[in-house]
Residue, then its C-alpha position, 0 to 999 in steps of 0.5 A: m424573516p431575519l434581517g439581512w438574509g432576504h427572500t431566497g426565492l428557492p422552492r422548498l425541495s424535499w431531499g428524500m429525492t435524489g435530485r439526479m441529473a441524467g446527463n451525469d450518468g457516465l461521469l458518475a459511473a466513471l467516478g464509481n469505478l475510480r473509487r473501487q480501484l482505490d479500495h486496494d491497499l496500495f501502499p502497505l510498505e515503507i517504500g519512498d515517501v509512503a506517508s504522503h502517498r497514504r495521505a494522498l490516497k486517504e484524501l482522494r477516497g474521502q473526497l470521492d465519498d464525501y463530495l464528488l460522488p454525492r454531488v454528481a449524483a445530485m447536482d441540485a442538492p443544497l450547497l454546503a459552505v464549510v466554515g474553516g480556519s485557525t484556532g481561535a478565529g471565531k468560526s463558531t461565533l460567526v456561524n451562530s451570527l450568520a445563522c441567527a441562531d445558537v447552533a455552534e458552541p463557541g468558548v475560550l477552551r481549545p479546541t472548541t469544536l470537538a465534532p463538526t456542526l452542520v446547520a441547515n434550513p429544515a427543508d434541507e435537513a433530510w439531504f444532510s441527515r441521510q448521509n448523502v454528504l460525508p457518509g462516514l460520519a455518524r449523525t447526531t442531532g440536538r444541542g451540545r457539542g456532539e461526540p468526536g467522529t460524528l456530525r451534528v446536524v441541526t436546523a435553523d429556519t433563519l437560514p435560507a433553504g438551499l444553503a448549509l453552513l458547517d462549523a469545522p474543527d481548527i485546521d491547526s488544532v493540537v488534536t490530530a483527529n481534529r486537523e484530519i476531520a477539518a481537512q476532510l470537511l474542507a474537501a467535501a465543501d462546495l464553498w470554503l468560507f475561510v476564517t482567519t484573524a488580524a493576528r494569524y492571517a500570515d501563518e503558514v498552516p492556513w496558506g497551505f489550505l488556501r493553496s490547496a483550494r487554488e490547486r483544486s479550483t475550490a470556490l473560496a471566500v476569506v473572512l478576516d475576523r477580529v480586526p482592530p479598526e486601526a489595523l483594518e486597512p493595512v492588514a486587509a491590503h497585505l492579505t489581498r496582496l498575499l492572496d494575489e501572490n499565492g495565485l488567488p486574485g479576486t478572491p472575495l474578502f470580507s472583514v469582521p471588526e473587533v467587537v466587544l461582546p456582552e457575554e461569552n456566547a453572544r453573537l456578533p451584531e448584525p452590521a458586523v456580518r451583514d456583508v458576508r450574510g448578504w453575499l451568501a444570501a445572494i448565492a442561495a437565492d440565485a440558481q445561476a450563482r449556485a450553479r457557478v459555485v457547484r461547477r467551479t468546485l466540482a470541475g476543479a476537483l475533477d481536474s485534480i484527479t488527472t494529476r492526483v491519480p497518476a501520481l498514486a499509480d506511480a507510487a503504487e508501481r514503486q510498491r510493486a517494484g519494492l515487492a519484486d526486490l524483496r522476492r529477488t532477495i529471496d531468490g538470490a539467497y536460495g539461489a546461492a544455497m543451491a550453488t553451495f550444494d552444487d559445490g558440495i557435490r562436485d568438490g569431493s568433500l562428501l567422499r571424506g570422513e564417514v563415507l570414505a571409511r564405509w567405502q573402504d569397508f565396502i570394497g574390502t581394501g584401502d590399497f586399491m589404487r596400485s592395481l586399479e587397471s590390472r585387477i578390475g575383474w578381481l575388485r568386481e569379484r570382491v564387490v560381489s563377495a561383499f554383497t553375497g557374504r557381508p551385506a552390512p558394508d553396503t548398507r552402512l555406505r548407503v546410510a553414510l552417503e545419505t547422511g552426508v547429502e542431508a547434512l549438506i542440504r541443511s547447511a545450505a538451507d540454514a545459510a540461505a534463511e540467515r542470509a534472507l532474514e538479514a537482507w530483509s531486516g536491512m530493508p525498510a520494506g522487508r522490516d515492514v513485512l516481517e513486523r506484519a508477520g510478527v516473526i522479526s523477533a522469533g529468530r526461527l525464520g533465520r534457520a531452516s524450517s523444523a520440517l526440513p530434516e525429515r523432508a531432506s531425508s525423504a528426498v535423499r532416499a527417493w533419489q537413491a531409489y531413483v538411482l537403483d531404478l536407473v541401474a536396473k533399467e540400464g541393466a535390462e538391456k541384453r548386452t549388459t544383463a549378464r555382466l550386471a547379474s554377476f555384479s548386483v544392482n545394489a552394488a552398481g547403484l552405490l557406485l553410481m551414487l558415488m560417481v555423482f561426486t566426481s570433482t575434487g576441487g575442495l580437497t587437498g593433500i592425500e584427500v585428493g588422491i583418496a577421493g579421486g581414487t574412489s570416484l575413478l574406481s567407481q567409474k572403472l567398475l561401472e564402465a566394465v558393466f555398462g560401457d563408458q558412454a552409458v556411465r556418463t549418461l547415468t551419472q548425469a541423470a543421477r546428478d540432475d535428479l538429485r539437484s532437482r529434488v534439492s532445488a524443490l526442497l529449497d523452494e519450499e524453504a523459500v516459501r516461508f519468506t515469499s508467503l509473507l508477501e502474498g496479498v501484500g501491496p497493490p494487485e499487478e494491474a492496479s496502476a494501469a487500472l488507476r490510470t484508465a479510471a482517471q482517463d475515463v473521468r477526464v473523458h466524462r468531465g465535460e458532461i457536468d450537467v447543472p440545473a441552471a444555464a451553462v456557465s463558465s467555471g472561471d466566472s466570478l463567485d459573486p452574483g453581483g460581480p467580483v468583490d475586489a476589496p474588503t468591505r470595512v465595517d466599523g465597530s470594536r470588540 
């Protein structure tokens, strides 16, 4: 038996068994449900302080996987004491010295610890080798440093059963991955053995971790390493005061003196670590002491869920709101396009140019305004003659009208796409979406789709067919059959199409008179056949149908943007589900069932009473 550890009194447990306490079933189920809710991609977009939200989400997932779920499932599993701290604090040397075995690889190069090393008694090896704790890290065995991203599990029968030590990478490592794994390991610990030095104990990075331990009520002890004899009392006193000021009064504090080692990888002399080893041995040997450690750390981690999860839920709601903003931007852009089209069909601009020329060919005169009222019958005859003797003008008029409407649709769609792309490019969340889709540099999204011309042509032709059908159905009534028979469905249909463009708000000068006259003449001719009320009804139906078809086209164009949002961000019910899951954990939090007499989470960690002052050990390094 190595000097200083003493008999632990623990049975040689086989950790092939789960060690599960039946009273924890409700809590375990609640934690499992919470973990499933966190599987969603809650923060995909640059909205708010997304970096901290993603980090908090990753940390909570990790703590559930690495600590909470395995610990609640096996409350009497061995304690895991993570030895963490700053660069060069002597963590690996301390682990070797506490284990009385060369299990970690100390050295002068930084970072020293590339892969964490976990040392356990052979009786506990199965528990840690089977990825119960830290399941995301592949296991390796044997001597050596191990590969980054793995957990090296070694055994030492010099370490008491029921307690494992884990040598973690530096919390302030120059390697980002090492810092991240260090934080992950500390979140998976039943107990933090936090190592600092006389030269580094006041650094901000360690205190950030210590405050995290306070916030989560993690069981904690601090080892002040490499302390020159003359600095022990002032440094220890100052460190004790800092612990008090940071909300960690009564934290067990141990000092390890500066010692000159005979060789680079030598262990510390037994007197230098006697107090730390004795404290750990007492915890390992006492079922109630172990239960206090488990209960305190577990309760603190569970309690933190009541604040951490709602904060994530709030951030997820902001993601949903950001996605809604992106959708509203697209709705606005294509809504403006629809308004542009409405203006185009009402301002009379379509009745100029080619359409006007073809209309005059169709009517057969450009001088119809002078005798409009007195010669309606004559003009109707000219229209009939145009259809019976010269079929080409009506075809040219229909094509000209079709071309004009298609051009208006394409122009509105181009403007909408440009406006939408510009708006998204100016929003962090929009840029995220575009970059994810790989279209931000293509430029194609800033114009109407290549399929739009064909779809627009089909839509306008379908509208023209609808208008002809309207006229035919209206003309089927007995009172209008004879008049329509003398006028032609095609002629009446073309006039009705022209009636859709009745306003002249966009025209000036002579164009107003020409376009207005075109619409007025169309109206008078149709009224002579159908009556004024029927013409108003037919015109409104034709306009509504055209708008409906164009709206559908623009909706299809908008999908090029909105489809990029499909599957992005948290589900609609994610925030509510997170809050419900956190509440469920809180409800079951009181069910923690430990394999020892019930103890208060506020009890001292020291089985023999609190350690209020550092223990001085003379020596020099």
